[in-house]
Structure formats: structure tokens, C-alpha cells
C-alpha positions in Angstrom: 19.0 67.6 -18.7 19.0 63.7 -18.7 20.9 61.9 -16.1 22.8 58.7 -17.3 22.0 56.0 -14.7 23.9 53.1 -16.5 20.8 50.9 -16.9 19.4 52.4 -20.0 21.4 50.0 -22.4 20.7 46.8 -20.4 17.7 44.9 -21.3 15.5 43.0 -18.9 16.0 39.1 -18.8 14.9 36.2 -16.8 17.1 34.5 -14.5 16.7 30.7 -15.0 18.5 29.4 -11.9 16.2 31.0 -9.4 13.2 29.9 -11.4 14.4 26.3 -11.5 15.1 26.4 -7.8 11.5 27.4 -7.2 10.2 24.7 -9.7 12.3 21.9 -7.9 10.8 23.0 -4.4 7.4 22.8 -6.0 8.0 19.4 -7.4 9.5 18.1 -4.2 6.3 19.4 -2.5 4.0 17.5 -4.7 5.8 14.4 -4.7 6.0 14.5 -0.7 2.1 15.3 -0.8 1.5 12.2 -3.1 3.6 9.8 -0.9 1.9 11.0 2.3 -1.7 10.5 0.9 -1.0 6.9 -0.2 0.3 6.0 3.2 -2.9 7.1 4.8 -5.0 4.5 2.7 -3.3 1.5 4.1 -4.5 -0.6 6.9 -2.7 0.0 10.3 -1.7 -3.3 11.8 0.1 -4.5 14.7 1.5 -7.9 13.2 2.9 -10.5 15.6 6.5 -10.8 15.7 8.6 -13.8 14.2 10.7 -14.9 11.6 9.9 -15.7 7.9 10.5 -15.6 4.2 9.0 -13.3 1.7 6.7 -14.6 -0.9 6.2 -13.7 -4.5 2.9 -12.9 -6.0 0.1 -13.7 -3.5 -3.3 -12.4 -2.6 -3.2 -10.6 0.6 -6.0 -11.1 3.2 -6.0 -8.7 6.0 -7.8 -8.8 9.3 -7.6 -5.7 11.2 -8.2 -5.3 15.2 -11.9 -4.9 14.7 -12.1 -8.1 12.8 -12.9 -6.5 9.5 -11.5 -8.6 6.5 -9.8 -7.0 3.6 -8.8 -8.8 0.3 -6.0 -6.9 -1.4 -6.8 -3.8 0.6 -10.7 -3.9 -0.4 -13.2 -4.6 2.4 -14.9 -7.8 2.0 -17.8 -9.5 3.8 -16.7 -12.7 5.5 -19.1 -14.8 3.5 -17.6 -13.7 0.2 -13.7 -13.7 1.0 -13.2 -17.0 -0.8 -14.7 -15.7 -4.1 -12.7 -12.4 -4.1 -9.6 -14.4 -3.3 -10.1 -16.4 -6.4 -11.1 -13.4 -8.4 -8.0 -11.7 -7.5 -5.9 -14.7 -8.0 -6.9 -14.8 -11.8 -4.1 -12.5 -12.8 -1.6 -14.9 -11.5 -2.8 -17.8 -13.7 -4.3 -21.3 -13.0 -4.2 -23.3 -10.0 -4.8 -22.4 -6.3 -3.8 -19.0 -5.5 -1.0 -18.1 -3.1 -2.7 -16.4 0.0 -0.9 -14.3 2.7 -2.8 -13.7 5.8 -2.0 -10.5 7.6 -3.8 -10.7 10.9 -3.5 -7.9 13.7 -2.4 -8.9 17.1 -5.4 -7.8 18.7 -7.9 -9.3 16.3 -10.0 -12.4 17.4 -8.3 -15.9 16.9 -11.7 -17.1 15.8 -12.0 -14.9 12.7 -8.6 -16.1 11.7 -9.3 -19.8 12.2 -12.8 -19.6 10.3 -11.1 -17.7 7.5 -8.5 -20.4 7.1 -11.2 -23.0 7.4 -13.1 -21.5 4.6 -10.0 -21.1 2.4 -9.0 -24.9 2.9 -12.5 -25.9 2.0 -12.2 -23.8 -1.2 -9.1 -25.8 -2.1 -6.5 -23.6 -1.1 -3.9 -25.9 0.7 -1.7 -23.6 2.1 -1.7 -20.0 3.5 1.2 -18.0 4.7 0.9 -15.7 7.7 2.8 -12.4 7.7 4.8 -11.6 10.7 6.9 -8.6 11.7 10.6 -9.3 11.8 12.1 -9.3 15.4 
């Protein structure tokens, strides 16, 4: 004797709403993972406080607390900073490049002064200094 359970006529189907919920959670996880990985690549600085204006396109020269120098995030020896600044500025056009100096509060003042002197001798008349808003 066959007992009728009521499920014999129903076909199996895939529910889309729970599937979309799981896919959305996986997407959020990967976006969060990608954002957190790019934040670790940046150079952590303790900028001096002050007021200032933002600049447009510029080459960023960074001096960290151990006096290492970076040009647009890439480590650079002190004697080749000027060449790397001009190489990075070729994308902006002709003329002297706009340079933004990001120097850690704990870095040596001598490193910053030597760098500014080299940039001025290379024909860059003005260097902006990035500060942290008060």
C-alpha cells in the first residue's frame, strides 16, 4: 500500500532569494578584504598640524620617521629623488612639477632641508608641505 505524503507532485526548485543573500555577503567580504589590503600598503605618518589648502595634481615626496624617502609611494635613495620627481611629473606635462612634501613629525629636519635644497637646485621653485588639519 502506498501512502500519499503530498510531496510527490512537487518538483524540486532552487530558491533565489537565499542564494542572492549569500552572494551579496560574499561580495561584501571580498570588497572589505580588498580595501583593508590596500590600506596596509600606505606609509603611516604623523603629520604636523596646521591649516592649508589642497593642491591638484602633484608629485608626492614622503619622508617617514626613519628618514626614508618615497616618491609617489616608491622608496627612493636620497641622491635619485630629483630624477624620480621629474620622471613622475612627465605625466602632468611640461614645466616644473608641483611637489607636495609629506614629512613625519618625528623625522629629521636636516633630511627635509637637504631635500628641499636639492629640489630648488633642480629648478623646482615651490614645494608645498602637507599638514594634518587641526
